[in-house]
N, C-alpha and C positions, 0 to 999 in steps of 0.2 A: 279652517278648511272651506267653510261656506262662503265667506266674504272674499277671500283670496281666489277661490275657484270661480266665484261669480265675476270677479275682475278679469281673470284669464279668459273666461268665455265671452265677456263683454268686449275685450280687446279683439278677439278673433271675429266676433260679429261685426264690429265697426270696420275692421280691416276688410272684411268681405263686402260690406256695403260701399266702401270707398273705391274698391277695385272693380266695380261693375258687376259684382255677384259671382265672380269666378271661384272664390273661396267659400261660398255658402255651404257646400257639403262638408267641408272641413270644419266650419264654424258649428254646424249642427252636431257633428261628431264630437267635437270638444265639449259642447254644451251638455250632451248626453253623458259622456264618459266622466266628466268632472262632477256632474250632478249625481251620478251613481256612486262615485268615490266619496263625495261629501255625505251622501245618505248612509252608506254602509260603514265607512271608516270614521267619519267625523260626527255621526249622529245628528246631522243637520236635516231639518224638515224641508221637504221639497218646495212648499210654498215660499219659505224664507229664501231658499236658494234662487228660485225663479224671480222673486221680487228684487233681490239684490242684483241679479244679472240684468234685469230690465232697467232698474234704476241707474246702474253704472253705465249701461249702454247709452241711455238717454243723456247722461252727464258727459260721456265722451263725445257724443255727437254734438252736444251743445257747445262744449269747449272747443272742439275741433281737433282733428288729428294732423300732426305735422307731416 
């Protein structure tokens, strides 16, 4: 739940950055909601989730989005 949720949030964040920031509120919402689900249902610690999301976001920005 943590790594997959981090990937989902990272995808939304990078899409928000690519499209000029129009989807930033959606990306923040996805980040928070997936983080809460990962914490309560997946027993994932929040620092691990945040680190996974930031790392995957940096990786997606480095690789590039088609």
